[in-house]
C-alpha atoms as a printed R data frame, in Angstrom:
    type eleno elety resid chain resno       x       y       z
1   ATOM     1    CA   MET     A     1   1.215  17.363   3.281
2   ATOM     2    CA   LEU     A     2  -0.153  13.825   3.094
3   ATOM     3    CA   ILE     A     3   0.644  10.833   0.905
4   ATOM     4    CA   ASP     A     4  -1.906   8.161   0.076
5   ATOM     5    CA   SER     A     5   0.469   5.213  -0.110
6   ATOM     6    CA   HIS     A     6  -2.067   2.781  -1.590
7   ATOM     7    CA   ALA     A     7  -5.079   3.397  -3.840
8   ATOM     8    CA   HIS     A     8  -6.571   1.818  -6.959
9   ATOM     9    CA   LEU     A     9  -7.280   4.724  -9.283
10  ATOM    10    CA   GLU     A    10  -7.221   2.420 -12.302
11  ATOM    11    CA   MET     A    11 -10.376   0.613 -11.161
12  ATOM    12    CA   PRO     A    12 -13.708   1.244 -12.919
13  ATOM    13    CA   GLU     A    13 -15.064   3.190  -9.940
14  ATOM    14    CA   PHE     A    14 -12.878   6.138 -10.957
15  ATOM    15    CA   ARG     A    15 -13.388   6.108 -14.718
16  ATOM    16    CA   LYS     A    16 -16.018   8.860 -14.803
17  ATOM    17    CA   ASP     A    17 -14.643  11.447 -12.386
18  ATOM    18    CA   LEU     A    18 -10.928  10.857 -11.815
19  ATOM    19    CA   THR     A    19 -10.087  14.517 -12.450
20  ATOM    20    CA   GLU     A    20 -12.519  15.642  -9.747
21  ATOM    21    CA   VAL     A    21 -11.254  12.943  -7.354
22  ATOM    22    CA   LEU     A    22  -7.678  14.157  -7.778
23  ATOM    23    CA   GLN     A    23  -8.693  17.779  -7.232
24  ATOM    24    CA   ARG     A    24 -10.487  16.865  -4.009
25  ATOM    25    CA   ALA     A    25  -7.386  14.991  -2.875
26  ATOM    26    CA   LYS     A    26  -5.238  18.036  -3.528
27  ATOM    27    CA   ASP     A    27  -7.717  20.236  -1.666
28  ATOM    28    CA   SER     A    28  -7.403  17.862   1.311
29  ATOM    29    CA   GLY     A    29  -3.637  18.206   1.400
30  ATOM    30    CA   VAL     A    30  -2.802  14.964  -0.408
31  ATOM    31    CA   GLU     A    31   0.197  15.761  -2.562
32  ATOM    32    CA   PHE     A    32   1.084  12.274  -3.809
33  ATOM    33    CA   ILE     A    33  -0.854   9.088  -4.529
34  ATOM    34    CA   PHE     A    34   0.450   5.607  -5.253
35  ATOM    35    CA   THR     A    35  -1.953   3.663  -7.454
36  ATOM    36    CA   VAL     A    36  -1.706  -0.117  -7.407
37  ATOM    37    CA   GLY     A    37  -2.301  -2.300 -10.456
38  ATOM    38    CA   THR     A    38  -3.015  -5.807  -9.215
39  ATOM    39    CA   ASP     A    39  -3.605  -7.829 -12.390
40  ATOM    40    CA   PRO     A    40  -2.629  -7.694 -16.087
41  ATOM    41    CA   GLY     A    41  -5.812  -5.848 -16.978
42  ATOM    42    CA   ASP     A    42  -4.918  -2.977 -14.644
43  ATOM    43    CA   TRP     A    43  -1.146  -2.582 -15.065
44  ATOM    44    CA   LYS     A    44  -1.081  -0.406 -18.153
45  ATOM    45    CA   ARG     A    45  -3.975   1.716 -16.933
46  ATOM    46    CA   ALA     A    46  -2.225   2.327 -13.598
47  ATOM    47    CA   LEU     A    47   0.990   3.313 -15.364
48  ATOM    48    CA   GLU     A    48  -0.866   5.556 -17.802
49  ATOM    49    CA   ILE     A    49  -2.506   7.390 -14.894
50  ATOM    50    CA   ALA     A    50   0.875   7.799 -13.193
51  ATOM    51    CA   GLN     A    51   2.433   9.115 -16.403
52  ATOM    52    CA   SER     A    52  -0.374  11.610 -16.876
53  ATOM    53    CA   CYS     A    53   0.053  13.306 -13.487
54  ATOM    54    CA   SER     A    54   3.206  14.371 -11.656
55  ATOM    55    CA   SER     A    55   1.631  13.650  -8.272
56  ATOM    56    CA   ILE     A    56   0.850   9.993  -9.002
57  ATOM    57    CA   TYR     A    57   3.157   6.973  -9.004
58  ATOM    58    CA   ALA     A    58   2.438   3.327  -9.782
59  ATOM    59    CA   ILE     A    59   2.877   0.035  -7.972
60  ATOM    60    CA   LEU     A    60   2.515  -3.114 -10.097
61  ATOM    61    CA   GLY     A    61   2.236  -6.810  -9.257
62  ATOM    62    CA   VAL     A    62  -0.140  -9.775  -9.071
63  ATOM    63    CA   HIS     A    63  -2.611  -9.823  -6.186
64  ATOM    64    CA   PRO     A    64  -3.071 -13.222  -4.479
65  ATOM    65    CA   HIS     A    65  -6.618 -13.337  -5.849
66  ATOM    66    CA   HIS     A    66  -5.090 -13.567  -9.332
67  ATOM    67    CA   ALA     A    67  -2.178 -15.865  -8.488
68  ATOM    68    CA   LYS     A    68  -3.782 -18.759 -10.394
69  ATOM    69    CA   GLU     A    69  -3.805 -16.639 -13.563
70  ATOM    70    CA   ILE     A    70  -0.026 -16.234 -13.766
71  ATOM    71    CA   ASP     A    71   1.471 -17.886 -16.839
72  ATOM    72    CA   GLU     A    72   4.825 -17.934 -18.637
73  ATOM    73    CA   LYS     A    73   4.281 -14.428 -20.048
74  ATOM    74    CA   THR     A    74   3.182 -12.686 -16.865
75  ATOM    75    CA   TYR     A    75   6.540 -11.997 -15.302
76  ATOM    76    CA   SER     A    76   8.216 -10.900 -18.527
77  ATOM    77    CA   VAL     A    77   5.464  -8.308 -19.077
78  ATOM    78    CA   LEU     A    78   5.790  -7.128 -15.482
79  ATOM    79    CA   LYS     A    79   9.562  -6.875 -15.702
80  ATOM    80    CA   ASN     A    80   9.232  -4.642 -18.735
81  ATOM    81    CA   LEU     A    81   6.588  -2.369 -17.189
82  ATOM    82    CA   CYS     A    82   8.437  -2.101 -13.884
83  ATOM    83    CA   GLN     A    83  11.451  -0.564 -15.607
84  ATOM    84    CA   HIS     A    84   9.503   2.686 -15.912
85  ATOM    85    CA   GLU     A    85  10.654   5.435 -13.555
86  ATOM    86    CA   LYS     A    86   7.087   6.000 -12.392
87  ATOM    87    CA   VAL     A    87   6.879   2.492 -10.925
88  ATOM    88    CA   ARG     A    88   8.099   2.785  -7.343
89  ATOM    89    CA   ALA     A    89   7.248  -0.619  -5.825
90  ATOM    90    CA   TYR     A    90   6.159  -4.180  -6.640
91  ATOM    91    CA   GLY     A    91   2.783  -5.332  -5.371
92  ATOM    92    CA   GLU     A    92   0.463  -5.907  -3.983
93  ATOM    93    CA   ILE     A    93   1.593  -9.481  -3.479
94  ATOM    94    CA   GLY     A    94   0.996 -11.950  -0.706
95  ATOM    95    CA   LEU     A    95  -1.634 -14.275   0.693
96  ATOM    96    CA   ASP     A    96  -5.393 -14.083   1.110
97  ATOM    97    CA   PHE     A    97  -6.785 -17.075   2.982
98  ATOM    98    CA   PHE     A    98 -10.100 -15.296   3.589
99  ATOM    99    CA   ARG     A    99 -11.392 -15.209   0.030
100 ATOM   100    CA   ASN     A   100  -9.212 -18.003  -1.369
101 ATOM   101    CA   HIS     A   101  -9.867 -16.924  -4.961
102 ATOM   102    CA   SER     A   102  -6.660 -18.783  -5.850
103 ATOM   103    CA   PRO     A   103  -5.724 -22.131  -4.264
104 ATOM   104    CA   ARG     A   104  -3.519 -21.703  -1.214
105 ATOM   105    CA   GLU     A   105  -0.595 -23.708  -2.568
106 ATOM   106    CA   ILE     A   106  -0.541 -21.563  -5.684
107 ATOM   107    CA   GLN     A   107  -0.674 -18.383  -3.589
108 ATOM   108    CA   LEU     A   108   2.293 -19.569  -1.526
109 ATOM   109    CA   LYS     A   109   4.323 -20.439  -4.622
110 ATOM   110    CA   ARG     A   110   3.560 -17.200  -6.454
111 ATOM   111    CA   PHE     A   111   4.267 -15.089  -3.370
112 ATOM   112    CA   ARG     A   112   7.777 -16.520  -3.181
113 ATOM   113    CA   GLU     A   113   8.290 -16.048  -6.908
114 ATOM   114    CA   GLN     A   114   7.184 -12.442  -6.825
115 ATOM   115    CA   ILE     A   115   9.423 -11.582  -3.901
116 ATOM   116    CA   GLY     A   116  12.252 -12.941  -6.023
117 ATOM   117    CA   LEU     A   117  11.218 -10.836  -9.010
118 ATOM   118    CA   ALA     A   118  10.930  -7.690  -6.878
119 ATOM   119    CA   LYS     A   119  14.452  -8.317  -5.564
120 ATOM   120    CA   GLU     A   120  15.685  -8.730  -9.128
121 ATOM   121    CA   LEU     A   121  14.043  -5.412 -10.017
122 ATOM   122    CA   LYS     A   122  15.413  -3.847  -6.824
123 ATOM   123    CA   LEU     A   123  11.946  -2.616  -5.852
124 ATOM   124    CA   PRO     A   124  10.337  -2.556  -2.401
125 ATOM   125    CA   ILE     A   125   7.399  -4.914  -2.003
126 ATOM   126    CA   VAL     A   126   3.832  -4.145  -0.943
127 ATOM   127    CA   VAL     A   127   2.418  -7.108   0.977
128 ATOM   128    CA   HIS     A   128  -1.216  -8.205   1.134
129 ATOM   129    CA   ASP     A   129  -1.958 -10.411   4.156
130 ATOM   130    CA   ARG     A   130  -5.450 -11.486   5.067
131 ATOM   131    CA   GLU     A   131  -5.919 -14.307   7.566
132 ATOM   132    CA   ALA     A   132  -2.515 -15.710   6.631
133 ATOM   133    CA   HIS     A   133  -0.320 -14.013   9.209
134 ATOM   134    CA   GLN     A   134   1.959 -16.930  10.134
135 ATOM   135    CA   GLU     A   135   2.491 -18.028   6.553
136 ATOM   136    CA   THR     A   136   3.187 -14.449   5.476
137 ATOM   137    CA   LEU     A   137   5.840 -13.997   8.152
138 ATOM   138    CA   GLU     A   138   7.474 -17.324   7.356
139 ATOM   139    CA   ILE     A   139   7.795 -16.504   3.666
140 ATOM   140    CA   LEU     A   140   9.054 -12.969   4.295
141 ATOM   141    CA   LYS     A   141  11.747 -14.380   6.588
142 ATOM   142    CA   GLU     A   142  12.724 -17.311   4.362
143 ATOM   143    CA   GLU     A   143  12.828 -15.231   1.164
144 ATOM   144    CA   LYS     A   144  14.436 -12.198   2.843
145 ATOM   145    CA   GLY     A   145  11.621 -10.057   1.562
146 ATOM   146    CA   TRP     A   146  12.934  -6.986   3.353
147 ATOM   147    CA   GLU     A   147  16.082  -6.618   1.239
148 ATOM   148    CA   ASN     A   148  14.747  -3.732  -0.849
149 ATOM   149    CA   GLY     A   149  12.332  -2.424   1.737
150 ATOM   150    CA   GLY     A   150   8.605  -2.899   1.865
151 ATOM   151    CA   ILE     A   151   5.168  -2.206   3.276
152 ATOM   152    CA   ILE     A   152   2.631  -4.386   5.043
153 ATOM   153    CA   HIS     A   153  -0.461  -2.986   3.352
154 ATOM   154    CA   CYS     A   154  -3.697  -2.491   5.298
155 ATOM   155    CA   PHE     A   155  -2.229  -4.122   8.388
156 ATOM   156    CA   SER     A   156  -4.539  -6.614  10.117
157 ATOM   157    CA   GLY     A   157  -2.197  -8.630  12.340
158 ATOM   158    CA   ASP     A   158  -1.428  -8.407  16.040
159 ATOM   159    CA   GLU     A   159   1.177  -6.400  17.934
160 ATOM   160    CA   GLN     A   160   3.760  -9.171  17.760
161 ATOM   161    CA   MET     A   161   3.418  -9.405  13.993
162 ATOM   162    CA   ALA     A   162   3.726  -5.642  13.641
163 ATOM   163    CA   THR     A   163   6.868  -5.605  15.787
164 ATOM   164    CA   THR     A   164   8.379  -8.501  13.839
165 ATOM   165    CA   CYS     A   165   7.698  -6.780  10.521
166 ATOM   166    CA   ILE     A   166   9.147  -3.490  11.754
167 ATOM   167    CA   ASP     A   167  12.242  -5.325  13.002
168 ATOM   168    CA   MET     A   168  12.653  -6.763   9.505
169 ATOM   169    CA   GLY     A   169  12.503  -3.250   8.074
170 ATOM   170    CA   PHE     A   170   8.927  -3.085   6.854
171 ATOM   171    CA   TYR     A   171   6.570  -0.151   7.245
172 ATOM   172    CA   ILE     A   172   3.076  -0.731   8.630
173 ATOM   173    CA   SER     A   173   0.361   0.896   6.535
174 ATOM   174    CA   ILE     A   174  -2.866   1.954   8.240
175 ATOM   175    CA   SER     A   175  -6.178   2.265   6.404
176 ATOM   176    CA   GLY     A   176  -9.530   3.901   7.136
177 ATOM   177    CA   SER     A   177 -10.746   0.765   8.893
178 ATOM   178    CA   ILE     A   178  -9.240   2.157  12.127
179 ATOM   179    CA   THR     A   179 -12.123   4.657  12.191
180 ATOM   180    CA   TYR     A   180 -14.714   1.856  12.506
181 ATOM   181    CA   LYS     A   181 -16.510   1.103  15.773
182 ATOM   182    CA   ASN     A   182 -15.005  -2.375  16.059
183 ATOM   183    CA   ALA     A   183 -11.414  -1.183  15.568
184 ATOM   184    CA   GLY     A   184 -10.582  -0.870  19.271
185 ATOM   185    CA   PRO     A   185  -7.998  -3.702  19.290
186 ATOM   186    CA   TYR     A   186  -6.095  -2.013  16.459
187 ATOM   187    CA   HIS     A   187  -6.086   1.264  18.359
188 ATOM   188    CA   GLU     A   188  -4.173  -0.498  21.135
189 ATOM   189    CA   ILE     A   189  -1.634  -1.784  18.627
190 ATOM   190    CA   ILE     A   190  -1.195   1.631  17.008
191 ATOM   191    CA   LYS     A   191  -0.575   3.215  20.414
192 ATOM   192    CA   LYS     A   192   2.526   1.037  20.784
193 ATOM   193    CA   LEU     A   193   3.962   1.393  17.281
194 ATOM   194    CA   PRO     A   194   6.515   4.114  16.480
195 ATOM   195    CA   LEU     A   195   5.319   6.817  14.102
196 ATOM   196    CA   ASP     A   196   8.495   6.480  12.094
197 ATOM   197    CA   SER     A   197   7.294   3.022  11.017
198 ATOM   198    CA   LEU     A   198   3.768   3.998   9.919
199 ATOM   199    CA   LEU     A   199   2.190   4.947   6.608
200 ATOM   200    CA   VAL     A   200  -1.382   5.971   5.808
201 ATOM   201    CA   GLU     A   201  -3.460   4.710   2.903
202 ATOM   202    CA   THR     A   202  -7.008   4.613   1.608
203 ATOM   203    CA   ASP     A   203  -7.074   1.397  -0.456
204 ATOM   204    CA   ALA     A   204  -9.638   3.391  -2.440
205 ATOM   205    CA   PRO     A   205 -12.283   2.613  -3.572
206 ATOM   206    CA   PHE     A   206 -12.425   0.226  -0.594
207 ATOM   207    CA   LEU     A   207 -12.364   0.677   3.215
208 ATOM   208    CA   THR     A   208 -13.974   4.101   3.303
209 ATOM   209    CA   PRO     A   209 -13.385   5.799   6.659
210 ATOM   210    CA   VAL     A   210 -15.984   7.329   8.938
211 ATOM   211    CA   PRO     A   211 -17.744   9.743   8.276
212 ATOM   212    CA   PHE     A   212 -18.073   8.540   4.660
213 ATOM   213    CA   ARG     A   213 -18.420   4.815   5.314
214 ATOM   214    CA   GLY     A   214 -20.854   3.241   2.862
215 ATOM   215    CA   LYS     A   215 -19.687   5.463   0.005
216 ATOM   216    CA   ARG     A   216 -16.824   5.034  -2.427
217 ATOM   217    CA   ASN     A   217 -13.461   5.725  -0.847
218 ATOM   218    CA   GLU     A   218 -11.051   8.164  -2.502
219 ATOM   219    CA   PRO     A   219  -7.526   9.493  -1.782
220 ATOM   220    CA   GLY     A   220  -8.702  12.727  -0.184
221 ATOM   221    CA   TYR     A   221 -10.153  10.702   2.674
222 ATOM   222    CA   VAL     A   222  -6.705   9.566   3.843
223 ATOM   223    CA   ARG     A   223  -6.799  12.672   6.029
224 ATOM   224    CA   TYR     A   224  -9.365  10.956   8.273
225 ATOM   225    CA   THR     A   225  -7.034   8.023   8.860
226 ATOM   226    CA   ALA     A   226  -4.179  10.372   9.762
227 ATOM   227    CA   GLN     A   227  -6.487  12.291  12.102
228 ATOM   228    CA   LYS     A   228  -7.519   9.066  13.833
229 ATOM   229    CA   ILE     A   229  -3.899   8.033  14.320
230 ATOM   230    CA   ALA     A   230  -3.185  11.458  15.839
231 ATOM   231    CA   GLU     A   231  -6.142  11.010  18.192
232 ATOM   232    CA   ILE     A   232  -5.065   7.499  19.199
233 ATOM   233    CA   LYS     A   233  -1.451   8.469  19.807
234 ATOM   234    CA   LYS     A   234  -2.309  11.847  21.335
235 ATOM   235    CA   VAL     A   235  -0.040  13.817  19.034
236 ATOM   236    CA   PRO     A   236  -0.786  16.725  16.670
237 ATOM   237    CA   PHE     A   237  -2.230  15.861  13.275
238 ATOM   238    CA   GLU     A   238   0.659  17.758  11.680
239 ATOM   239    CA   THR     A   239   3.132  15.380  13.300
240 ATOM   240    CA   VAL     A   240   1.387  12.343  11.835
241 ATOM   241    CA   ALA     A   241   1.180  13.998   8.426
242 ATOM   242    CA   GLU     A   242   4.859  14.950   8.421
243 ATOM   243    CA   LEU     A   243   6.220  11.615   9.632
244 ATOM   244    CA   THR     A   244   4.037   9.381   7.464
245 ATOM   245    CA   THR     A   245   4.998  11.530   4.480
246 ATOM   246    CA   ARG     A   246   8.684  11.183   5.278
247 ATOM   247    CA   ASN     A   247   8.252   7.439   5.701
248 ATOM   248    CA   ALA     A   248   6.528   7.110   2.333
249 ATOM   249    CA   LEU     A   249   9.201   9.140   0.576
250 ATOM   250    CA   LYS     A   250  11.832   6.933   2.137
251 ATOM   251    CA   VAL     A   251  10.324   3.545   1.255
252 ATOM   252    CA   PHE     A   252   9.469   4.666  -2.293
253 ATOM   253    CA   ARG     A   253  12.900   6.310  -2.653
254 ATOM   254    CA   LEU     A   254  11.701   9.713  -3.706
255 ATOM   255    CA   ASN     A   255  13.778  12.850  -3.261
256 ATOM   256    CA   LEU     A   256  11.517  15.685  -4.361
257 ATOM   257    CA   ARG     A   257  13.904  18.603  -4.184
258 ATOM   258    CA   ASN     A   258  11.479  21.318  -5.135
259 ATOM   259    CA   GLU     A   259   8.519  20.030  -3.196
260 ATOM   260    CA   PHE     A   260   9.710  18.054  -0.194
261 ATOM   261    CA   LEU     A   261  13.332  17.476   0.641
262 ATOM   262    CA   PHE     A   262  13.868  14.098   2.259
263 ATOM   263    CA   ILE     A   263  17.263  13.689   3.896
C-alpha cells in the first residue's frame, strides 16, 4: 500500500474527472491521499473532498504565495475548519523566495504566526521551502516548529539541511522530481537518508514523474517516486512502500485498525 502525502485535488485540474483519478490511484495501490488547501478559496473544497471519501484527508493552511492576503478573519476561519476530524495537518506554510508572490518580510512574519497557530491546534505542520533554506531552518528552530511533528514538503535542500530537519523530528517528503534527468544530486542525498524518515508525494497536479512528465500529475503516479527511491537505495519496492506508509500514518496520527494497524 502507498500513501500520497501531498496532493491538490481541490484544484481546477481535477474538477472534471476526480472520480476517475481516484480510481486510478486505487488501482495503483494508493490507499490514502492527503489533499492540501493552500488559500481561502480552496479550504472548503479540500475538506468537502475529504469528507466525501474515506481514503482522503485534508491539510489546510496559507501558502507563502498567499501570505500577503491574510487578514484579521483568516486565522479564525482556519481555526474553525481545522477542528474537523478529517483535517490531519496544517499547511502548506513556509517561504518561497523563488517566486516571491508575497513580500519576503510578510512571508517570514506569517510563517511564524502559522507555526504558532498549528501548535495551538496541536497539528503537525507541512513546510514549503523554496530557495529559502537558511531562513526556513532558523524559523523552525526559533519557533520550535517540530513540537507537534511535521513534514518538509517536496524537499529541495542539501544533505545537511535534511539531517538537521530529521534531527528536529521532521519527515522528508520526496516528489516525482527525483525521476528527472537533472536529479542526480538529490539521489546522493536520498542514498544517505534513513527510510524511516521519508515520505512520498505527488504534489499533483504538479511535478509529474517520468514517464508521464509533461502531463498532469495525479496521485496514482506516486508509485513511480517510490520505485525510484527503491532503485536509488537498492531495496525492494515493497520495503519503500511499507515504510513510507508507516511514516505517513505516524506523522498524521492515523490508527486504521481495519485497514493498516500502526503500532
